[in-house]
VMD Tcl script that draws the C-alpha trace (Angstrom):
set ca {
  {59.66 39.91 115.31}
  {61.76 36.99 116.59}
  {58.98 36.02 118.98}
  {56.44 35.96 116.13}
  {58.76 33.84 114.00}
  {59.18 31.29 116.81}
  {55.41 31.21 117.29}
  {54.87 30.65 113.55}
  {57.47 27.89 113.56}
  {55.74 26.14 116.47}
  {52.48 26.28 114.57}
  {54.03 24.90 111.37}
  {56.14 22.10 112.89}
  {53.25 19.61 113.23}
  {52.26 20.18 109.59}
  {55.88 19.83 108.42}
  {56.16 16.58 110.37}
  {52.86 15.32 108.92}
  {54.03 16.07 105.37}
  {57.36 14.37 106.04}
  {55.61 11.29 107.41}
  {53.29 11.24 104.43}
  {56.27 11.33 102.06}
  {57.96 8.52 103.94}
  {54.78 6.45 103.92}
  {54.35 6.98 100.18}
  {57.95 6.10 99.50}
  {57.92 2.93 101.59}
  {56.99 -0.33 99.91}
  {53.73 -1.80 101.14}
  {55.10 -5.34 101.36}
  {58.47 -6.99 101.87}
  {59.51 -9.62 99.30}
  {60.74 -12.98 100.51}
  {64.35 -13.95 99.74}
  {64.55 -16.33 96.81}
  {64.29 -19.90 98.10}
  {62.02 -19.05 101.04}
  {59.07 -20.37 99.03}
  {59.32 -23.78 97.40}
  {56.83 -25.45 95.08}
  {54.75 -28.44 96.06}
  {52.21 -30.63 94.32}
  {51.52 -30.26 90.62}
  {53.67 -27.12 90.30}
  {56.73 -28.96 91.60}
  {55.95 -31.90 89.31}
  {55.71 -29.57 86.31}
  {59.00 -27.90 87.21}
  {60.70 -31.31 87.42}
  {59.29 -32.23 84.00}
  {60.63 -28.96 82.64}
  {64.09 -29.66 84.06}
  {63.96 -33.11 82.51}
  {62.65 -31.44 79.33}
  {63.44 -28.24 77.43}
  {64.37 -26.16 80.49}
  {67.10 -28.60 81.49}
  {68.31 -29.46 78.01}
  {68.47 -26.21 76.07}
  {72.25 -26.20 76.33}
  {72.21 -29.57 74.56}
  {69.62 -28.54 71.96}
  {71.35 -25.27 70.94}
  {74.90 -25.68 72.28}
  {76.44 -22.98 70.08}
  {74.18 -20.36 71.65}
  {74.26 -21.46 75.29}
  {77.97 -22.30 75.36}
  {79.17 -19.21 73.49}
  {81.90 -17.69 75.75}
  {80.51 -14.20 75.14}
  {81.10 -13.16 78.78}
  {84.71 -14.38 78.77}
  {87.11 -15.31 76.03}
  {84.52 -14.48 73.38}
  {83.81 -10.90 74.43}
  {82.83 -8.57 71.62}
  {85.41 -6.22 70.11}
  {85.33 -3.57 67.38}
  {85.73 -6.02 64.53}
  {83.54 -8.81 65.88}
  {81.18 -10.25 63.29}
  {77.47 -10.89 63.74}
  {76.88 -14.53 64.63}
  {74.82 -17.08 62.75}
  {72.12 -17.90 65.27}
  {70.29 -20.32 62.99}
  {67.23 -18.08 62.68}
  {65.26 -16.72 59.76}
  {65.38 -12.93 59.53}
  {62.44 -12.05 57.26}
  {60.60 -9.05 58.66}
  {63.07 -8.36 61.47}
  {63.50 -4.69 62.35}
  {67.05 -5.02 63.61}
  {70.37 -5.05 61.82}
  {73.49 -7.09 62.50}
  {74.35 -5.26 65.72}
  {71.48 -7.00 67.53}
  {72.78 -10.42 66.60}
  {76.17 -9.69 68.13}
  {74.84 -9.49 71.70}
  {71.87 -11.85 71.30}
  {73.58 -14.92 72.77}
  {74.02 -13.10 76.09}
  {70.24 -12.83 76.42}
  {69.64 -16.41 75.32}
  {72.11 -17.99 77.69}
  {71.66 -15.72 80.71}
  {67.85 -15.85 80.66}
  {68.13 -19.61 80.28}
  {70.57 -19.87 83.18}
  {68.35 -17.60 85.29}
  {65.42 -19.97 84.82}
  {67.54 -23.10 85.16}
  {69.21 -21.87 88.36}
  {65.87 -21.08 89.95}
  {64.19 -24.33 88.89}
  {66.89 -26.73 90.06}
  {67.47 -24.93 93.36}
  {63.76 -24.83 94.20}
  {63.17 -28.52 93.46}
  {66.61 -29.58 94.77}
  {67.62 -31.37 91.60}
  {71.02 -32.69 92.67}
  {72.54 -32.98 89.19}
  {71.25 -29.54 88.26}
  {72.54 -27.97 91.47}
  {76.08 -29.17 90.75}
  {75.79 -27.87 87.20}
  {74.67 -24.48 88.55}
  {77.52 -24.33 91.05}
  {80.02 -24.91 88.25}
  {78.37 -22.24 86.09}
  {78.51 -19.61 88.82}
  {82.18 -20.39 89.46}
  {82.99 -20.02 85.74}
  {81.13 -16.72 85.43}
  {82.87 -15.21 88.45}
  {86.19 -16.12 86.87}
  {85.37 -13.81 83.95}
  {85.09 -10.74 86.19}
  {87.79 -8.12 85.63}
  {89.73 -6.59 88.51}
  {87.68 -3.37 88.27}
  {84.44 -5.36 88.73}
  {83.35 -5.49 85.09}
  {81.04 -8.40 84.28}
  {79.83 -8.24 80.70}
  {80.24 -9.02 77.02}
  {82.49 -6.24 75.69}
  {86.24 -5.84 75.45}
  {87.88 -2.77 76.98}
  {87.87 -0.85 73.68}
  {84.05 -0.91 73.47}
  {82.53 -1.07 76.92}
  {80.54 1.99 78.03}
  {81.51 3.89 74.83}
  {78.44 3.35 72.66}
  {76.61 5.71 70.36}
  {74.32 3.10 68.78}
  {72.71 -0.31 69.35}
  {74.43 -2.42 72.02}
  {73.71 -4.98 74.73}
  {75.84 -3.60 77.57}
  {73.18 -3.13 80.26}
  {70.94 -5.88 78.91}
  {73.67 -8.53 79.09}
  {74.40 -7.48 82.66}
  {70.73 -7.54 83.64}
  {70.08 -11.06 82.41}
  {73.28 -12.31 84.06}
  {72.89 -10.56 87.40}
  {69.25 -11.55 87.92}
  {70.35 -15.18 88.00}
  {73.36 -14.48 90.22}
  {71.18 -12.58 92.67}
  {68.83 -15.57 92.95}
  {71.80 -17.85 93.53}
  {73.17 -15.56 96.23}
  {69.84 -15.28 98.04}
  {69.48 -19.07 98.04}
  {73.05 -19.93 99.08}
  {74.18 -16.79 100.93}
  {77.54 -17.22 99.15}
  {79.45 -14.06 100.06}
  {81.87 -14.42 97.14}
  {78.92 -14.19 94.77}
  {77.52 -11.19 96.62}
  {80.86 -9.40 96.53}
  {81.08 -10.00 92.78}
  {77.57 -8.63 92.23}
  {78.30 -5.51 94.29}
  {81.52 -4.87 92.35}
  {79.74 -5.37 89.02}
  {76.94 -2.95 89.87}
  {79.40 -0.40 91.27}
  {81.32 -0.67 88.00}
  {78.19 0.30 86.07}
  {77.44 3.21 88.38}
  {81.03 4.44 88.10}
  {81.13 4.31 84.29}
  {77.58 5.60 83.81}
  {77.56 8.09 86.71}
  {74.16 9.17 87.97}
  {72.87 12.38 86.37}
  {76.19 12.87 84.58}
  {76.04 10.32 81.76}
  {73.80 9.28 78.89}
  {73.62 5.46 78.84}
  {70.55 5.31 76.59}
  {71.77 7.50 73.77}
  {71.78 5.21 70.72}
  {71.14 7.39 67.69}
  {67.98 7.19 65.57}
  {68.09 3.57 64.42}
  {66.47 0.50 65.95}
  {68.02 -0.16 69.36}
  {66.21 -3.10 70.95}
  {69.17 -4.16 73.05}
  {69.61 -0.69 74.49}
  {65.90 -0.59 75.32}
  {66.04 -4.00 76.99}
  {68.86 -2.58 79.11}
  {66.39 -0.34 80.92}
  {65.48 -3.42 82.97}
  {68.81 -3.03 84.78}
  {66.40 -1.42 87.24}
  {65.45 -5.02 88.20}
  {68.96 -5.45 89.53}
  {68.94 -2.05 91.24}
  {65.66 -2.68 93.00}
  {66.68 -6.14 94.20}
  {69.94 -4.69 95.51}
  {67.89 -2.15 97.41}
  {65.64 -4.86 98.85}
  {68.69 -6.74 100.13}
  {70.70 -3.76 101.44}
  {68.12 -0.96 101.93}
  {70.74 1.33 100.41}
  {68.79 4.05 98.61}
  {71.57 4.68 96.10}
  {70.32 1.72 94.07}
  {66.78 3.05 93.77}
  {68.05 6.55 93.02}
  {70.14 5.07 90.24}
  {67.11 3.20 88.90}
  {65.15 6.46 88.75}
  {68.05 8.08 86.88}
  {68.01 5.23 84.34}
  {64.29 5.62 83.73}
  {64.56 9.38 83.31}
  {67.52 9.07 80.95}
  {65.74 6.48 78.82}
  {62.66 8.67 78.61}
  {64.72 11.65 77.48}
  {66.50 9.86 74.61}
  {65.20 8.70 71.27}
  {64.15 5.05 71.30}
  {62.37 2.83 68.84}
  {60.73 1.30 71.94}
  {58.96 4.44 73.10}
  {55.75 3.17 74.70}
  {57.11 3.79 78.22}
  {58.62 7.21 77.54}
  {56.86 10.02 79.35}
  {56.09 12.03 76.20}
  {54.25 8.96 74.85}
  {52.42 8.29 78.10}
  {51.17 11.86 78.46}
  {50.03 12.02 74.83}
  {46.31 11.30 75.17}
  {46.09 10.11 71.55}
  {48.97 7.66 71.82}
  {48.35 3.92 71.48}
  {50.80 1.24 72.51}
  {52.66 0.16 69.40}
  {56.10 -1.24 70.19}
  {57.60 -4.69 70.58}
  {55.35 -6.27 73.17}
  {58.12 -7.66 75.36}
  {59.66 -4.19 75.75}
  {56.26 -2.67 76.50}
  {55.52 -5.12 79.31}
  {58.97 -5.37 80.87}
  {59.30 -1.56 80.85}
  {56.43 -1.34 83.31}
  {58.91 -2.38 86.02}
  {61.36 0.54 85.57}
  {58.41 2.94 85.74}
  {57.14 1.25 88.92}
  {60.56 1.45 90.60}
  {61.00 5.09 89.60}
  {57.49 6.05 90.69}
  {57.79 4.41 94.12}
  {61.42 5.44 94.69}
  {61.31 9.08 93.65}
  {57.92 9.91 95.18}
  {57.22 12.16 92.17}
  {53.59 12.94 91.37}
  {54.34 12.99 87.64}
  {55.63 9.42 87.69}
  {52.69 8.15 89.76}
  {50.32 9.71 87.24}
  {52.27 8.19 84.36}
  {52.05 4.77 86.02}
  {48.27 5.04 86.31}
  {47.91 5.96 82.63}
  {50.22 3.16 81.54}
  {48.35 0.54 83.56}
  {45.07 1.54 81.91}
  {46.66 1.20 78.47}
  {47.93 -2.27 79.32}
  {44.40 -3.44 80.04}
  {43.44 -2.58 76.46}
  {46.11 -4.91 75.09}
  {45.47 -7.88 77.36}
  {43.15 -10.73 76.38}
  {40.59 -12.30 78.66}
  {43.04 -15.10 79.59}
  {45.78 -12.62 80.51}
  {47.55 -12.78 77.15}
  {49.74 -9.70 76.70}
  {49.47 -9.08 72.96}
  {52.32 -8.38 70.60}
  {52.94 -10.73 67.70}
  {55.57 -9.41 67.96}
  {54.52 -5.72 67.84}
  {51.40 -4.28 69.44}
  {50.98 -1.89 66.49}
  {48.25 0.30 67.97}
  {45.79 -2.59 68.29}
  {43.54 -3.69 71.11}
  {43.43 -7.29 72.31}
  {41.31 -9.74 70.33}
  {40.89 -13.43 71.11}
  {41.29 -14.51 67.48}
  {43.24 -11.82 65.67}
  {45.99 -10.78 68.11}
  {48.65 -13.17 69.37}
  {50.92 -12.97 72.37}
  {54.54 -13.92 72.82}
  {55.55 -16.24 75.65}
  {58.24 -13.74 76.64}
  {55.53 -11.12 77.13}
  {53.54 -13.39 79.45}
  {56.51 -13.70 81.76}
  {57.42 -10.01 81.63}
  {53.91 -8.76 82.41}
  {53.51 -11.28 85.23}
  {56.80 -10.16 86.76}
  {55.82 -6.51 86.40}
  {52.48 -7.00 88.14}
  {54.22 -8.90 90.95}
  {56.56 -5.96 91.50}
  {53.66 -3.53 91.55}
  {51.82 -5.63 94.14}
  {54.92 -5.66 96.32}
  {55.21 -1.88 96.10}
  {51.54 -0.95 96.34}
  {49.68 -3.85 97.92}
  {46.96 -3.42 95.26}
  {45.18 -6.77 95.38}
  {43.98 -6.44 91.77}
  {47.54 -7.23 90.68}
  {47.38 -10.70 92.22}
  {44.22 -11.52 90.28}
  {45.94 -10.47 87.06}
  {49.05 -12.52 87.88}
  {46.99 -15.66 88.45}
  {44.98 -14.97 85.29}
  {48.22 -14.90 83.28}
  {49.94 -17.86 84.92}
  {47.07 -20.28 85.30}
  {45.51 -19.51 81.91}
  {47.52 -17.82 79.13}
  {50.90 -19.21 80.24}
  {49.71 -22.76 80.90}
  {47.63 -22.59 77.73}
  {50.71 -21.82 75.62}
  {52.48 -24.96 76.84}
  {52.02 -28.23 75.01}
  {50.31 -30.61 77.47}
  {51.82 -33.66 75.74}
  {55.38 -32.60 74.88}
  {58.14 -30.52 76.41}
  {57.49 -27.55 74.13}
  {55.88 -24.11 74.17}
  {54.29 -21.79 71.63}
  {56.41 -18.77 70.73}
  {53.17 -17.01 69.72}
  {49.66 -18.11 70.64}
  {46.12 -16.77 70.34}
  {43.30 -17.32 72.82}
  {41.07 -18.75 70.10}
  {43.55 -21.12 68.49}
  {42.03 -22.70 65.39}
  {45.30 -24.09 63.99}
  {48.97 -24.19 64.88}
  {50.67 -24.53 61.51}
  {53.09 -21.62 61.75}
  {50.75 -18.73 60.96}
  {48.15 -16.95 63.08}
  {44.96 -18.94 62.48}
  {45.92 -19.13 58.82}
  {46.48 -15.40 58.32}
  {49.32 -14.63 55.91}
  {51.81 -11.83 56.69}
  {53.23 -10.64 53.34}
  {56.37 -9.09 54.84}
  {57.66 -12.18 56.62}
  {57.77 -15.95 56.65}
  {55.81 -16.51 59.83}
  {56.73 -19.65 61.75}
  {56.03 -18.60 65.34}
  {52.61 -20.27 65.76}
  {53.82 -23.78 66.52}
  {55.12 -25.71 69.51}
  {58.85 -26.10 69.92}
  {61.39 -26.71 72.68}
  {63.70 -24.17 71.01}
  {62.16 -21.96 68.27}
  {65.62 -21.39 66.83}
  {64.17 -20.42 63.44}
  {62.85 -17.26 65.14}
  {64.86 -16.63 68.30}
  {65.79 -18.70 71.33}
  {64.16 -16.25 73.72}
  {60.70 -17.60 74.52}
  {61.95 -21.01 75.61}
  {64.36 -19.51 78.18}
  {61.60 -17.21 79.47}
  {59.21 -20.15 79.70}
  {61.75 -21.60 82.11}
  {61.69 -18.44 84.22}
  {57.97 -17.89 84.61}
  {57.16 -20.65 87.12}
  {59.95 -19.95 89.65}
  {59.17 -16.24 89.43}
  {55.51 -17.01 90.12}
  {56.48 -19.19 93.09}
  {58.80 -16.49 94.45}
  {55.88 -14.08 94.68}
  {53.36 -16.38 96.38}
  {54.12 -14.94 99.85}
  {55.12 -11.54 101.26}
  {55.60 -10.00 104.67}
  {53.51 -6.99 105.59}
  {55.48 -6.45 108.78}
  {57.43 -8.53 111.29}
  {54.19 -10.07 112.54}
  {52.11 -10.52 109.38}
  {52.46 -12.99 106.51}
  {50.53 -12.53 103.27}
  {49.54 -15.46 101.03}
  {49.14 -13.44 97.85}
  {49.17 -16.03 95.06}
  {47.39 -19.27 95.78}
  {48.75 -22.70 94.92}
  {50.73 -25.62 96.36}
  {53.88 -24.41 98.10}
  {55.92 -24.38 101.28}
  {57.07 -21.19 103.01}
  {60.07 -21.12 105.34}
  {60.59 -17.85 107.22}
  {61.10 -16.30 110.64}
  {58.71 -14.27 112.75}
  {60.36 -12.37 115.57}
  {63.41 -14.70 115.40}
  {61.21 -17.81 115.48}
  {61.38 -20.23 112.56}
  {58.01 -20.86 110.96}
  {57.06 -23.22 108.13}
  {53.72 -23.14 106.34}
  {52.69 -25.77 103.82}
  {49.83 -24.90 101.49}
  {48.38 -28.25 100.38}
  {46.04 -27.88 97.42}
  {45.26 -28.82 93.82}
  {44.46 -25.17 93.10}
  {43.43 -23.83 90.61}
  {41.86 -27.16 89.56}
  {40.21 -27.34 92.98}
  {39.54 -24.53 95.45}
  {40.22 -26.34 98.74}
  {43.32 -25.62 100.84}
  {44.95 -27.11 103.89}
  {47.45 -24.89 105.67}
  {49.93 -26.77 107.88}
  {51.90 -24.60 110.29}
  {55.05 -25.75 112.05}
  {56.91 -23.43 114.43}
  {59.83 -23.77 116.87}
  {57.44 -22.80 119.63}
  {53.86 -21.50 119.92}
  {53.79 -18.05 118.40}
  {51.21 -15.35 117.82}
  {51.09 -13.78 114.36}
  {48.68 -12.69 111.66}
  {48.10 -14.70 108.50}
  {46.45 -13.02 105.53}
  {45.11 -15.20 102.72}
  {43.85 -13.54 99.57}
  {40.14 -14.05 98.99}
  {39.83 -14.41 95.21}
  {37.48 -11.95 93.57}
  {35.45 -14.82 92.10}
  {34.76 -16.44 95.49}
  {31.09 -16.23 96.47}
  {31.61 -17.51 100.02}
  {34.20 -19.04 102.35}
  {34.12 -22.31 104.23}
  {36.67 -22.83 107.01}
  {37.06 -24.25 110.49}
  {39.13 -21.24 111.58}
  {37.98 -17.96 113.05}
  {38.68 -15.09 110.64}
  {37.74 -11.60 109.55}
  {37.67 -10.07 106.08}
  {39.89 -7.05 105.46}
  {40.56 -5.37 102.12}
  {40.07 -8.57 100.14}
  {41.99 -10.82 102.53}
  {40.92 -13.53 104.94}
  {42.71 -12.47 108.12}
  {43.53 -14.97 110.87}
  {45.17 -13.53 113.99}
  {45.93 -15.97 116.79}
  {48.59 -17.85 118.68}
  {49.49 -20.78 116.47}
  {50.64 -23.97 118.17}
  {53.98 -25.56 117.34}
  {52.06 -27.94 115.10}
  {48.86 -26.41 113.78}
  {46.62 -26.62 110.75}
  {43.34 -25.46 109.30}
  {41.34 -25.86 106.12}
  {39.71 -23.27 103.93}
  {37.62 -23.52 100.78}
  {36.52 -20.78 98.42}
  {33.13 -21.53 96.95}
  {32.14 -20.27 93.54}
  {29.93 -20.83 90.52}
  {30.30 -20.62 86.77}
  {30.89 -17.02 85.70}
  {30.07 -15.69 82.24}
  {32.67 -13.04 81.42}
  {32.71 -10.51 78.59}
  {35.85 -9.23 76.88}
  {36.35 -5.76 75.43}
  {35.02 -6.95 72.06}
  {31.72 -8.13 73.55}
  {32.56 -11.82 73.24}
  {31.60 -14.17 76.08}
  {33.79 -16.58 77.98}
  {33.21 -19.04 80.82}
  {35.18 -19.22 84.05}
  {35.07 -21.33 87.16}
  {37.31 -20.12 89.91}
  {40.67 -18.94 88.60}
  {40.35 -20.88 85.35}
  {38.95 -19.98 81.97}
  {37.28 -22.87 80.14}
  {37.48 -23.55 76.41}
  {35.97 -25.80 73.78}
  {38.77 -28.13 72.61}
  {39.14 -28.65 68.86}
  {40.19 -32.06 67.60}
  {43.46 -31.89 65.68}
  {45.90 -33.89 63.62}
  {49.41 -33.73 65.01}
  {52.36 -33.22 62.67}
  {56.01 -33.44 63.68}
  {58.54 -30.95 62.33}
  {62.23 -30.46 62.98}
  {63.82 -32.88 65.44}
  {66.45 -31.44 67.78}
  {67.04 -34.60 69.80}
  {65.06 -37.64 70.88}
  {61.69 -36.45 72.31}
  {62.45 -32.84 71.34}
  {60.59 -31.88 68.17}
  {58.70 -29.01 66.60}
  {55.00 -29.93 66.60}
  {52.15 -28.57 64.44}
  {48.38 -29.06 64.70}
  {45.80 -29.11 61.93}
  {42.09 -28.97 62.92}
  {39.70 -31.83 62.14}
  {36.14 -30.85 61.12}
  {36.49 -27.45 62.76}
  {33.22 -25.77 63.73}
  {32.99 -22.33 65.32}
  {30.31 -21.80 67.97}
  {28.26 -18.79 69.04}
  {27.12 -17.85 72.52}
  {23.49 -18.80 73.12}
  {21.75 -16.19 75.29}
  {19.49 -18.68 77.09}
  {22.30 -21.10 77.96}
  {22.66 -22.37 81.50}
  {26.22 -23.55 82.09}
  {26.68 -26.36 84.59}
  {29.99 -27.23 86.27}
  {30.56 -30.88 87.10}
  {33.72 -32.94 87.61}
  {36.01 -30.30 86.19}
  {33.94 -29.70 83.04}
  {31.47 -26.97 82.12}
  {28.52 -28.27 80.13}
  {26.67 -25.62 78.12}
  {24.44 -25.26 75.08}
  {25.94 -23.31 72.15}
  {24.94 -22.50 68.57}
  {26.96 -24.18 65.82}
  {27.83 -21.45 63.30}
  {27.86 -23.90 60.38}
  {24.58 -25.74 61.06}
  {22.82 -22.94 62.96}
  {21.74 -25.62 65.46}
  {21.93 -25.61 69.24}
  {24.31 -28.25 70.55}
  {25.44 -29.36 73.98}
  {29.20 -28.92 74.30}
  {31.76 -29.58 77.02}
  {34.36 -26.98 78.00}
  {37.60 -27.98 79.69}
  {40.25 -25.85 81.42}
  {41.91 -23.52 78.91}
  {45.26 -24.57 80.36}
  {44.80 -28.13 79.10}
  {44.02 -27.27 75.47}
  {45.98 -27.00 72.22}
  {43.45 -25.96 69.58}
  {40.43 -24.33 71.20}
  {37.72 -21.70 71.24}
  {37.50 -19.75 74.49}
  {35.47 -16.66 73.50}
  {32.12 -16.77 71.78}
  {30.39 -14.10 69.75}
  {26.74 -13.40 70.47}
  {24.37 -14.38 67.68}
}
mol new
graphics top color blue
foreach p $ca { graphics top sphere $p radius 0.5 }
foreach p [lrange $ca 0 end-1] q [lrange $ca 1 end] { graphics top cylinder $p $q radius 0.2 }
display resetview
């Protein structure tokens, strides 16, 4: 009997080992993220970041000082009898009660600091860097002896049964501190972060606590707190300590098991085949990240299946330019270029979620979606003439006078469809997130596949500084992309070194022109060679005008990574002035005419413009029109019905 058992065990061992290896392979991330600061912007992206620092990103603390300078993490911590604060916003149609407004300043200031920290460090803005250093010092001084970093006094912290901002305030704060640590390698900052996270894990012990129990009322702050998984995952990336990912999985499971008004991500919603996304868009898109972390950390089939279902649902609520709809709720709708708007916060959150999924899975489709969002919807919601962004924006933007293309919402005074550096009448949330989106995009431009392979995932002007087998390597990507599709890669190394460079071949590229020997592999241009100490090569992705179709059957025109739109002439109107050169701005159309797609049209690309014949809806006549990059428009038509 013993002999037979030993024989059976010998037979089974290879299969057990294979299964174990398969589990380990599935659990391992496909790509390694670069530490923050390894990738710096160049060219037009750096110029835009500097303008933002000189503009609303660098001056929000001056434009809304009561919000940014509120000592909510220190002497102004919330206690039992704290009153809701006057944030200067209108509240018509809001779903939340006063409890939300108590913690709101933590989100405003910490998301703003997160973006500001990243911008000034990446562009080496000397005044900003000193300001950031002082901020980090002040925040660390608020940390209690037990490690607590947060917004609540001892009588409240970790003792909630309803709406609160405990985990959310920590998330927004710690994301910025983590970026600062990765850039500076300041061990005092790292020690403070570790103590703060340990304090959370001690007071909300894994599998023995209920951090997301909040009763049956609206609990937006509690739901935002699920993104504490961002902190957990980054801690894992830095330390490789699995306790952080295990804790992230616990948080996702606990959130899914509790009642929440933001239920799109909960497993019972995901596995309900009749369910349509309906919640606050920002929650819906940021909550993709906790599901990703849980699915790739736990190695559970159920969570991988849930992730697949959720990703398919997100496609139904995304416009052709990458706009993640929710104005501010998704409300069971599908994306529509004219009738559904998207919040700037949502653009950032979905972009960040797709970047995380690419890092975990290596699925190249994610990079296409990231570029679609950043180079189109996000740039197209910025004002090209002023330092201001749209809180809400539609792809087809026929007016920007406060309401959605003139539609009236009877249950609220809608003011979100305008350009502003602040948007205080609604909430100072989109402006801080508009300051985060570019440095987050830059941070995800490169990854490591292994110690010998670098991956250029998102294309654009940047400089990478890294090491390959203990050898310092710098790569400059010189380009005007996405406004041109030519690239020069300049490599500088301490000594000649052999490694593999993977450059994403965009899905729209029809052919490749380069002076370098390469092979194509899973959507990447792969160059494997010994690079000289000073080396360079050029590559160009050739393309042609593409006619795309959205889920509503409307047509749109693309060239390369960019969507093109018909600009609509407008009269500019100034609104509230916050400071010199910082105003709310509205736009009223002049002689607006809607156009239809003409089936026999032949679009021609020349000098950055697409010329095409279209049918004027008003006159029923065919006219020659010129389309410009969507990213450079204010009022515009980007999708065209067939007539």
